[in-house]
N, C-alpha and C positions, 0 to 999 in steps of 0.2 A: 934102765929102760933100753931096749934095742933100738936100732935105726928102722927097723921094720913097725915096731909099735910107734915109733915117733912120728914115721910117714903116715901110718893110719889116723893117728891124732891129728895130724895138719889136714888130712882130707876132711876130716869131720869138722874141724875149725874152720875150713873156707867158708861155707854156707852161712856162719854164725855172724851175728852182729854183736859189737861190743856192748856189754852191760854196765861197765864202770868207766869212769873216764878220770884220770888224774891230771889237775890242774896246777895253777901256780903255788898251791899249798902243799904240794906235793904230797908225800905218804902222812897221813894222820894216822894215829891208832884207831878212830873209827872207820876209815875206809878199810884199813886192814881186817878189822872185826868184819865188816862187811862182805868183804872179798872171801875172807874165811867161810863165812856162812854159805855164800853162793857155792864156793867149791864144795862144801860137803854135801849141798843139795843137788849140783848138776854134775860134778866131776871136771868138768872140761869148760872153760870161761875165757872170753877174749876181755881184754882192757885196753884201753885207748889211752894216750898220752898226748894230751892237748899241745899245742904250739907255744902256751905262755908258761909251761913247765919248763924249767931250766936243767932239770936233771936229764942225765943218759937213760934212754928206756932200757937199755942192756943192763944196768946198775940197779933201777929199779925194779926188773923183772927177778933179778937175783936176789934182792932185798926181800920183795913179797914172797918169793919160793921159801927162802930161809923162815920169814915170820909166820906164814901158814902152813908149812911142813908139806909142800906141793914142789912140783917139778917143773920147769921151764921147759914147754914143748917147743917154741919158736918165738924170734922176736924178729918182725919184720917193719922196717920204718920206726912207726910211733905205735905199733900193735905188739900187743904181749900175749901169748895163750898160754895158760897155765892147767895143769893136769893135777887131780889128787884122786887116788884111787877110793871109791866109797866103801863104806861098811857095808855089811853083808845085805841089809834090806834096801839100801840106797844104790846098790851096784847096778848102773845101767850099761856102761861099756866094756864090752868085752874084747881085750886086745888080744890080738894075734900072736 
């Protein structure tokens, strides 16, 4: 992913609300599966890490990206933005 593409995805994610929250249970298989399904449907999602989660958001982002075969767009504070290019019929975002 180029810096121009990453900047474009960041601009799209600015107006988004987080659709998942990672709490004290941290990463569970169910959460990973739900995030993977959301990525397949939406391509770009935002995840919030709650204060009671003791894990580092950067580490969680890398783990999520690896498990869902997606890319980390950015991690700011306790917000994670992930991108996974959609299949032909689900492709909504055209990268520059």
